[in-house]
Steps between C-alpha positions, in 0.01 A plus 500: 500500500474308174431636153358306205402600146325183382135403440359453848184437699525570873215415739443639851247389763478523878288450810362151442459464878472125475363352821240776545218516584462121527621178339220473242524858371879488501505177298259645246723806464816289481357308204431829320856618564642172369283532188626858451862389536446220249357750251764773537791256486422457129662834419656619829859615501488546879233490774500718811292403806517818703428396859231356725472182298398338827282651770756359743824311450769389739773248422615277779816301435301183441149627427307751289129593508291222347309558179573702184642192327346587162660844495838374613497224240407740220771750601763222504379377160531848350845575643620154393396594145737798512257786568619706800248562778581780744337497844486796738425459868202699624379597843302173529778268383820677603612177665574329170861389529680252272231241429344663193833591336649157571203277421311705239788684335364851549704814556411661834502872587437673832537857375388686186713458190554698180491320165519633145357349183508661154598834648213501753602514863289322763499542878347179642413419861220377724456850642459440873690745716554750217373856491395738777332408827406155632776515762335229707518245220856600410605432860321163505663405169845562649410284799369213283801523268749467786685167536404493868127511421541232236696278739238539773211420266684193374495366856118473479354173380372544141144407600496782753716755317322481164161483670580811703614690190185399310287629788665843503487521120122447508466761778700751296291435189176545695625830647602632157166413344451659157753781552739355243230514233461878516707748302642752747586782259843600372580687821444185712619217279833451674666282236408762240656765726811284545532460122465876446775568752728232358481661155673806641825302527474249214291447188276193503253419224281260699457451873347157566372418848264262674380527861238768435245241374329746265592482129631845410659671201596860578721730291780664699613728217514482121752214505430307822211291629416341835331159488351302783438138412188452712432158654346163416228465763271746318674629187733234346699778333853497364733718294662412169786679323544414133824690449325823407221564750346377826136398534294385797294193418252274677499120510151351480 
């Protein structure tokens, strides 16, 4: 956990889902994300990309999924300029390994982290697998995260392996439909419930998650707030902390 007491501007965004639903739409969205990064770099102290940057990602030893060159180039340009970019793996891109840290200079996280700026404590994570319920997904996540599963998938030719993953991602999205766009109520918003429970053991000022896809700002008590960053297919929302307060904003 790091603590700073200097003028700062921290930006958070997640769930770009690049690659979905098709090449044309993904490219259009990628250009918006690159434009956003170019704008926020003007005053950013740090940038956090909180999971599911890609709708699917798997690194073979000698190959990565094609595309996304504009985003990768912009990230490398920003980190080369000295602005840290932090990347969290999500449930769609948990198979990011060492390529992004090595080639783009990002800092990679697989679990939530706690950071503190100007006396404000943040709990930051993608959000998948946290909170009550969803035992089926939690089991599948353990399977996909196992070295054995990763080794077996790496034996597939990239044309077949990436194509297969894209197919199942589209099937999953079609089955989910518009569920992610509906507010479920405090009693059913599981990341809100997780945040409430976490506060019983440690004070956090701001919980910042992705994964849920719906931009949310929900007070947990008089001092703490739960934020969900939303996503960039429909909302293009992000969070900014100016050293004193957090605000959800929309890129247009």
